[in-house]
C-alpha positions in Angstrom: 167.7 -89.3 47.7 164.5 -90.8 49.0 162.3 -87.9 50.2 162.6 -88.5 53.6 162.3 -86.1 57.0 165.6 -85.0 56.9 165.5 -83.4 53.3 164.3 -80.2 55.2 167.1 -79.6 56.8 170.4 -81.8 55.2 168.8 -80.1 51.5 166.8 -78.0 51.3 168.2 -75.3 53.9 171.2 -73.3 54.8 171.7 -76.1 57.7 173.2 -78.5 55.1 176.2 -76.3 54.8 177.3 -77.8 58.6 176.0 -81.2 58.0 178.6 -84.0 58.6 179.1 -86.6 56.0 181.0 -88.7 58.0 178.5 -89.7 60.2 175.1 -92.2 59.5 171.8 -90.7 58.4 169.8 -88.9 61.1 166.7 -91.0 59.1 168.3 -94.7 59.3 165.7 -96.9 61.4 166.1 -95.9 65.3 166.6 -98.5 67.9 162.9 -98.9 68.9 161.4 -99.2 64.5 164.4 -102.2 64.4 163.6 -103.8 67.2 159.6 -103.7 66.9 161.0 -105.2 62.9 162.4 -108.1 64.8 160.0 -108.8 67.3 156.8 -107.1 65.7 155.6 -109.9 62.8 154.3 -107.6 60.6 158.1 -105.3 60.5 160.0 -108.1 60.4 162.0 -108.9 58.0 160.2 -109.6 54.5 162.2 -112.7 53.9 160.0 -114.7 57.1 157.1 -116.2 56.0 155.1 -114.3 59.3 156.1 -111.2 57.9 156.8 -111.6 54.2 154.1 -109.7 52.1 152.6 -112.4 50.1 151.7 -114.1 53.6 147.7 -113.4 53.5 148.1 -112.2 56.9 151.1 -109.4 56.8 149.1 -107.8 53.2 147.0 -104.9 52.5 143.4 -105.9 52.7 143.1 -103.3 49.6 144.4 -99.5 48.6 141.1 -99.0 46.3 139.1 -96.4 46.6 135.4 -96.9 49.1 132.0 -96.1 47.3 130.9 -94.8 50.9 133.9 -93.5 52.8 133.4 -92.0 56.2 136.7 -90.0 56.2 138.1 -88.2 53.4 141.5 -85.9 53.1 141.6 -83.0 51.0 145.4 -82.1 51.4 148.9 -83.0 52.8 151.4 -80.5 54.2 154.5 -79.7 52.2 156.2 -82.0 54.4 154.1 -84.8 53.9 153.3 -86.1 56.8 150.5 -83.9 57.7 147.4 -84.7 56.3 143.9 -82.7 56.1 141.2 -84.9 56.7 137.8 -85.1 57.8 134.9 -87.5 59.3 132.2 -87.1 56.5 129.8 -86.6 59.7 131.5 -83.0 60.4 131.2 -81.6 56.8 128.4 -79.1 57.4 129.7 -78.2 60.5 131.8 -75.9 61.9 135.2 -76.3 61.1 138.2 -77.9 63.8 141.3 -78.2 62.3 141.9 -81.3 63.2 144.8 -82.6 61.2 146.4 -85.7 61.2 150.0 -86.6 61.7 151.9 -89.3 60.1 155.1 -90.4 61.3 157.8 -89.7 58.8 158.8 -91.9 56.0 161.8 -93.9 57.7 159.9 -94.9 60.0 157.7 -97.2 57.3 158.6 -100.8 57.6 160.7 -101.2 54.3 158.8 -103.6 52.2 154.9 -101.8 53.3 156.8 -97.9 52.0 157.4 -99.4 48.6 153.6 -100.2 48.9 152.3 -97.3 50.2 154.4 -94.9 48.8 154.4 -92.2 51.1 157.3 -89.7 49.7 154.7 -89.6 46.8 151.9 -87.0 48.3 154.6 -84.5 48.9 155.0 -83.7 44.4 151.5 -85.3 43.7 149.8 -82.9 43.7 146.1 -81.9 44.2 145.2 -83.8 41.5 146.9 -87.1 42.1 146.7 -87.0 45.7 143.3 -89.0 46.1 144.8 -92.0 43.9 148.0 -92.2 46.3 148.2 -95.5 48.0 148.8 -94.1 52.0 146.2 -91.8 51.3 143.8 -94.3 50.6 145.6 -97.0 53.2 145.4 -93.6 55.8 141.9 -93.3 54.9 140.8 -96.9 56.1 142.6 -97.4 59.1 141.0 -93.5 60.8 137.8 -95.1 59.2 138.7 -98.6 61.6 139.8 -96.9 64.5 136.7 -94.1 64.8 134.8 -96.7 64.6 135.4 -98.5 67.1 136.2 -95.9 69.7 133.4 -95.0 71.6 131.1 -92.2 71.4 134.1 -90.9 69.2 131.4 -88.4 67.1 131.2 -86.9 70.5 134.8 -86.3 71.3 135.5 -84.9 67.7 133.1 -82.5 68.1 133.9 -81.4 71.6 137.4 -81.1 70.7 139.8 -77.8 71.3 140.1 -75.6 67.5 143.3 -77.0 66.5 143.6 -80.5 67.9 145.3 -83.3 66.7 144.7 -87.1 65.6 148.7 -88.5 66.2 149.5 -91.5 64.3 152.0 -93.2 65.6 152.8 -95.7 63.9 151.6 -97.5 60.1 151.2 -100.9 59.4 149.9 -103.4 57.2 147.1 -104.4 59.2 144.5 -101.5 60.0 143.8 -103.2 63.5 147.2 -103.2 64.4 147.8 -99.6 63.2 144.4 -98.3 64.9 146.2 -99.1 68.3 148.2 -96.6 67.4 146.3 -93.6 66.7 145.2 -91.1 69.1 143.1 -87.9 69.4 145.0 -85.4 70.9 143.6 -82.4 72.2 145.5 -79.6 71.7 144.6 -75.8 74.5 147.3 -73.7 72.8 145.8 -72.5 69.6 142.7 -71.5 71.2 144.8 -70.2 74.4 146.5 -67.7 72.2 143.7 -66.1 69.8 143.2 -62.6 70.9 140.0 -60.9 71.6 138.2 -58.7 69.1 138.3 -55.8 71.9 142.1 -56.4 72.1 142.9 -55.6 68.5 140.6 -52.7 67.9 143.0 -51.3 70.8 146.0 -52.2 69.1 145.1 -51.5 66.0 143.7 -47.8 67.2 140.8 -48.8 64.7 137.4 -47.7 65.4 134.6 -50.4 66.1 132.5 -49.0 63.1 135.5 -49.6 61.1 135.8 -53.4 61.7 133.3 -56.0 59.2 130.9 -58.0 61.0 131.7 -60.7 64.0 130.4 -63.6 63.5 130.2 -67.3 65.4 132.6 -70.0 64.9 129.9 -71.5 65.4 127.3 -70.4 62.4 130.0 -71.9 59.7 129.4 -74.4 58.0 132.6 -76.6 56.8 132.8 -78.0 53.0 136.4 -78.4 51.9 140.5 -77.9 52.7 142.4 -75.5 50.5 144.9 -75.6 51.8 146.9 -75.6 55.1 145.5 -72.0 55.9 142.3 -71.7 54.0 138.7 -73.6 54.4 135.7 -73.5 51.9 132.4 -72.8 53.4 129.1 -71.8 54.2 127.9 -68.7 56.3 124.0 -69.2 55.6 123.0 -66.4 58.2 125.8 -64.1 56.3 125.4 -64.6 52.7 122.4 -67.6 52.9 122.9 -70.1 51.3 124.4 -71.6 48.3 127.5 -69.1 48.6 131.0 -70.2 48.9 133.5 -68.0 50.9 136.8 -68.6 52.2 137.9 -68.8 56.4 141.4 -68.4 56.9 142.4 -69.6 59.7 146.2 -71.0 61.0 146.8 -73.0 63.9 150.7 -72.2 63.6 152.0 -68.6 63.6 149.4 -67.4 64.3 150.5 -64.0 64.3 150.7 -63.9 60.8 147.1 -64.3 60.8 146.5 -61.0 62.9 149.1 -59.1 60.9 147.1 -60.1 57.7 144.1 -59.2 59.4 145.2 -55.7 60.3 146.5 -55.1 56.5 143.1 -55.7 55.1 141.1 -53.7 57.1 143.3 -50.4 57.3 144.3 -50.9 53.4 142.1 -48.8 51.2 140.2 -51.3 48.4 141.1 -51.6 45.2 140.2 -53.8 42.0 143.6 -56.6 42.2 143.9 -56.8 45.8 141.5 -59.6 48.0 138.5 -56.8 49.4 138.2 -56.3 53.1 136.8 -59.5 54.5 133.3 -60.0 54.6 133.7 -61.0 58.7 135.9 -61.6 61.2 135.1 -65.0 63.6 135.6 -65.6 67.2 135.2 -68.8 69.0 134.6 -69.1 72.7 137.1 -71.2 73.8 136.8 -75.2 75.5 139.2 -74.5 78.3 138.3 -71.0 80.0 135.4 -70.2 77.9 137.3 -67.0 76.8 136.8 -65.5 73.2 139.0 -65.2 70.4 139.7 -64.4 66.5 140.0 -67.8 65.3 140.3 -66.0 61.3 138.2 -64.0 59.0 136.2 -65.2 55.5 137.0 -63.1 52.2 135.3 -63.7 48.1 136.3 -67.3 47.3 137.4 -67.1 43.8 136.7 -70.4 41.7 139.2 -70.1 39.1 141.9 -71.0 40.8 145.3 -69.2 40.8 147.7 -67.8 38.2 149.8 -70.9 38.7 147.1 -73.3 37.9 146.6 -71.7 35.2 149.7 -71.2 33.6 150.5 -75.0 34.5 147.2 -76.3 32.7 147.2 -74.1 29.6 151.8 -75.6 28.8 149.8 -78.9 29.4 147.4 -78.2 26.7 144.4 -78.8 30.0 143.1 -75.1 28.6 143.7 -72.9 25.6 146.9 -70.8 24.8 147.1 -67.5 27.5 146.8 -64.3 24.3 149.5 -62.2 25.0 147.0 -59.7 25.5 146.2 -61.4 28.4 149.4 -61.3 29.5 150.2 -58.0 29.6 147.3 -56.9 31.0 147.8 -59.3 34.2 151.3 -57.5 34.4 149.9 -54.2 34.5 147.0 -55.1 37.4 150.4 -56.8 39.3 152.0 -53.7 39.1 148.9 -51.5 40.0 148.4 -53.6 42.9 151.6 -53.2 44.2 152.2 -49.9 43.4 148.7 -49.6 45.7 150.4 -51.9 48.8 153.1 -50.0 49.1 151.1 -46.1 49.6 150.1 -47.8 52.4 152.6 -46.5 56.0 153.4 -50.5 56.3 152.7 -51.5 52.5 154.5 -53.7 51.2 154.7 -57.6 49.2 157.2 -59.8 50.6 155.7 -63.3 49.0 155.2 -62.4 45.5 154.5 -65.8 43.4 151.6 -67.9 40.6 150.3 -69.2 44.2 148.9 -66.2 45.8 147.5 -64.8 42.2 144.0 -65.4 42.2 141.7 -65.3 39.0 138.5 -64.1 37.7 136.2 -62.8 34.8 136.8 -59.2 34.5 134.0 -57.2 35.7 134.0 -54.7 32.0 134.0 -58.3 30.3 132.3 -57.5 26.6 129.9 -60.5 26.3 130.3 -60.3 22.7 134.0 -61.3 22.7 135.1 -65.4 22.2 136.6 -65.2 25.5 136.2 -64.0 28.8 139.6 -61.2 29.6 140.9 -62.2 33.9 141.7 -60.2 36.0 144.0 -61.1 38.7 143.9 -60.8 42.0 146.4 -60.3 45.1 145.8 -62.5 47.8 148.0 -62.8 51.0 148.7 -60.3 53.0 150.6 -61.6 55.8 154.0 -59.9 55.5 155.9 -63.2 56.2 158.6 -63.6 53.1 158.8 -66.2 50.5 160.8 -68.9 49.1 164.7 -68.3 48.3 164.5 -68.7 45.1 161.7 -65.4 44.8 163.6 -63.5 47.5 165.7 -60.3 46.6 169.4 -61.4 47.8 169.5 -58.4 50.5 166.8 -59.9 52.2 167.2 -63.8 51.2 171.4 -63.2 52.9 169.6 -62.1 56.3 167.5 -64.9 55.9 169.6 -67.7 55.6 171.9 -65.9 58.2 168.5 -65.8 60.8 167.7 -69.8 60.0 171.7 -70.4 61.4 171.2 -68.8 64.3 168.1 -70.4 65.3 168.5 -73.9 64.3 172.1 -74.8 64.0 173.5 -77.0 66.9 175.5 -76.6 70.0 178.0 -78.5 68.4 178.4 -75.1 66.0 177.7 -72.9 69.0 180.5 -70.1 68.1 179.3 -70.5 64.8 175.5 -69.4 65.9 176.4 -67.1 68.1 178.5 -64.4 66.5 175.8 -64.5 63.5 173.3 -64.0 65.9 175.2 -61.1 67.2 175.9 -59.6 63.9 172.4 -59.9 62.8 171.4 -57.8 66.3 173.6 -55.3 65.1 171.9 -55.0 61.3 168.7 -55.2 62.8 168.5 -53.7 66.4 166.7 -56.1 69.0 166.5 -59.5 66.8 166.3 -62.8 68.4 165.1 -66.2 67.2 161.4 -66.7 66.4 159.1 -69.6 66.3 156.0 -70.4 65.8 154.1 -70.7 69.5 155.0 -66.8 69.2 152.1 -64.9 70.8 150.6 -62.1 68.5 152.1 -58.6 69.1 150.9 -55.3 67.2 154.4 -54.8 65.4 154.4 -52.4 62.2 155.4 -54.4 58.9 154.6 -58.0 60.4 157.8 -60.5 61.5 159.9 -60.8 59.3 163.3 -58.8 60.4 164.8 -58.8 56.8 161.0 -57.1 55.1 161.0 -55.1 58.5 164.2 -53.8 58.4 163.7 -52.4 54.7 160.7 -50.7 56.1 162.7 -48.5 58.4 164.7 -47.6 56.2 161.9 -46.9 53.3 160.6 -43.9 56.6 163.9 -42.3 56.0 162.9 -42.4 52.3 165.3 -44.3 50.9 163.8 -46.9 48.2 164.9 -50.1 48.8 162.0 -51.6 50.2 160.4 -51.3 46.4 163.3 -52.1 44.5 163.0 -56.2 46.7 159.5 -56.4 45.3 160.4 -55.0 42.2 162.8 -58.3 41.8 160.5 -60.0 43.0 157.8 -59.0 40.3 160.2 -59.7 37.2 160.9 -62.7 38.5 156.6 -63.1 38.1 156.8 -61.0 34.7 159.1 -64.2 33.4 156.6 -66.4 34.7 154.0 -64.9 32.9 155.3 -64.5 29.5 156.9 -67.9 29.7 154.3 -69.7 31.1 155.6 -71.5 34.0 154.2 -71.3 37.5 158.7 -72.1 38.5 161.8 -70.4 38.2 163.7 -73.1 39.1 166.7 -71.2 40.9 168.3 -72.3 44.1 167.7 -75.2 46.5 164.3 -74.5 48.2 161.2 -75.3 48.9 160.0 -74.9 45.0 162.0 -78.1 43.9 159.3 -80.8 45.8 156.8 -78.9 43.2 159.0 -80.1 40.2 158.8 -83.5 39.6 160.5 -83.1 36.5 164.0 -83.6 35.9 164.3 -83.6 32.0 162.0 -80.5 31.6 164.7 -78.3 33.6 167.6 -80.0 31.3 165.3 -78.1 28.5 166.7 -75.0 29.9 163.0 -73.8 30.9 164.5 -71.8 33.7 164.8 -68.3 35.0 166.6 -66.4 33.4 166.2 -68.7 30.3 163.9 -66.8 27.7 161.8 -68.4 24.7 158.6 -67.0 24.5 158.5 -63.2 26.6 158.8 -60.5 24.0 162.0 -58.2 23.5 160.5 -55.3 24.9 159.9 -57.3 27.9 163.1 -59.4 28.5 165.0 -55.9 28.7 162.8 -54.6 31.3 162.8 -57.9 33.8 166.3 -57.8 33.0 166.8 -54.6 35.2 164.1 -55.8 37.6 166.3 -59.0 38.6 169.5 -56.8 38.5 171.3 -58.6 41.0 170.3 -62.1 40.3 173.0 -64.5 40.8 171.7 -66.1 38.0 172.7 -63.1 35.5 175.9 -63.7 36.2 176.6 -67.9 35.3 173.7 -68.7 32.7 174.5 -72.4 33.8 173.7 -71.9 37.2 171.2 -74.1 38.5 169.8 -75.3 41.8 172.6 -78.4 42.1 169.9 -81.0 43.2 166.5 -82.4 41.0 163.6 -84.1 42.1 163.0 -86.9 39.4 161.1 -89.3 39.3 160.6 -88.8 42.6 164.0 -88.8 44.4 167.0 -86.0 45.1 169.3 -86.3 42.5 172.5 -84.5 42.4 171.7 -82.6 38.8 175.5 -80.9 38.7 177.3 -81.8 34.8 176.7 -84.3 32.6 175.3 -87.7 34.3 173.8 -91.1 34.7 170.4 -90.2 36.6 170.1 -94.1 37.3 173.4 -93.4 39.1 172.2 -89.9 40.5 169.0 -91.5 42.0 171.2 -94.3 44.0 173.9 -91.9 45.4 171.8 -90.3 48.4 175.6 -89.1 49.6 176.4 -87.3 46.3 173.1 -85.2 46.1 173.7 -84.3 50.2 177.9 -83.8 49.6 176.1 -81.3 46.4 173.9 -79.4 48.3 176.3 -79.0 51.4 178.2 -77.2 49.0 175.6 -75.3 47.3 174.7 -73.7 50.8 178.0 -73.5 51.5 178.8 -71.0 48.6 175.3 -69.1 49.7 176.4 -68.7 53.5 179.6 -67.9 52.9 178.4 -64.6 50.0 175.1 -64.3 52.9 178.0 -64.0 55.6 179.8 -61.4 53.7 176.8 -59.5 52.7 175.9 -59.1 56.7 179.7 -58.0 57.6 179.7 -55.3 55.5 176.3 -53.7 56.0 177.4 -53.9 59.3 180.8 -51.8 59.2 180.0 -50.0 56.2 176.4 -49.8 55.8 176.9 -50.7 52.3 177.6 -53.6 49.8 179.2 -52.6 46.9 177.8 -56.0 45.4 174.4 -56.8 46.4 173.2 -53.2 47.7 175.0 -52.0 44.0 173.0 -53.7 41.8 170.1 -53.3 43.7 169.3 -49.9 43.2 170.5 -50.3 39.5 166.5 -51.7 39.3 163.5 -49.5 38.4 161.2 -48.1 40.6 157.5 -49.5 41.1 155.9 -46.7 39.2 158.7 -47.1 36.3 157.3 -50.1 36.1 154.2 -49.7 35.5 155.3 -46.8 33.0 157.2 -49.5 30.6 154.1 -51.8 31.2 151.3 -49.9 30.3 153.7 -48.5 27.1 154.0 -52.3 25.8 150.2 -52.6 26.1 149.0 -49.7 24.5 151.5 -50.8 21.8 149.9 -54.4 21.7 146.2 -53.1 21.3 147.3 -50.5 19.0 
């Protein structure tokens, strides 16, 4: 099955359980697209000479990198459609976060899709991104378009923060593609920004408790590292030559504000990102009101734990010593204990991506290899992927998606689930990316906030839910892989190696983990369905750039051609997950308990007990 836009609802989401298989996929070309393929000589059937790719007038001019490009691509969002591109003249200027939005894969002309391979950017990773044909073609189109727009640089610099470049159609000829590219101002992001005085009043913080407030105009952009973070300099604050990270969201700003509150109210810890170096404010283009657009934190050039595990597994860096693995495990556990001592503190998105590395400050310079310390990032408290979430959280998250996303054809089920969620979590209501920030203790994830409220009544459910994720992270550290390969979710798109999964390297399979740590991981992840069925896999895998059904022994080439079978496999998987989630919630609403899920969760050790065991293991190794 191709990586079309439908996969996010029909494969990777609980909504897949309700997809009808007796109707054509929604990603067949729209009537407008089919009409253009007939009328437009560059989109019609390749059998026509006017549109044949062999015709020089309808071919792509070049896909090689330019020596002096006018634009640069720093990354692509998870769906492959949102491109983090910036004109070269904007380097060294304040970041505007004007991203480029491409049409879905299924709207590309068929022959052009084969040439550009737009779906490959979804799984290519940062290191392989710039060689992708579609990236080079988009760069050329941006240059062609912007060079012919009168006074483009002035228009670009005057756009509101978070504006967009919309590409309505991808064509082989740059002049045709440029005709469907538009610079679109968006005032909503700046309009939703909260003032410093408003946030101080909400949080009850004195002005002295805040870091310096820096004007957005002082920032000097260098590179977009991720959807939410950019690398830049602030000469007026840190001097020349020091790189720092600017965190800002153009979607779901409320999570950024929640993280800022956590960083300002959490006591310092060596293995947790430090409080912001400064808060950044920007004056809006419409109305002139100044609001907080982001904050600045330390930059960690050694990268993430995910990257280090991948590099060590591929041989790009030396093998990670067991001493280092135990050190990381202890430091992560210590950081989690510290976070949970905060009245609203918990960490619901624990995975290798959110752990960065730095050289140890107590490193002995005489040793051959520097010890590395870990630092936890991302205190948004947004929640994590299904493959990492404990069942007592994932079950609620599954139902939240259904209550928010089911179509009117499933209105009865949607409303019934919404009522049950409201009984379990009083006041529950669907949320959207446009929701404005309000001061919510514990952030905006309903199931995690429910556990926080239970903790305030003296229960340990919130702590044990985090222990579950810690157990999976320990498995990753000692098995040397950043992927757990459990279930069906967005992690699947990072795993373009189906045969590696056939090799068995998926949680909870052990190959390298010391025996004493295996037992600890087993107890931490009590309740994980993989323990009940050691053959349980996600059912769908990414192989050679396509989603295939991974059930049983089969001809993989045949599986690649069967989109219907892939959809059916995903639907069956999610049906089981939805049934389990509904049983869980109905039992909790009726009895306040769930015999299987919550009973298993109560068997997990506490965070302090996990830390004690890791310290003991580490001490034995040091002797």
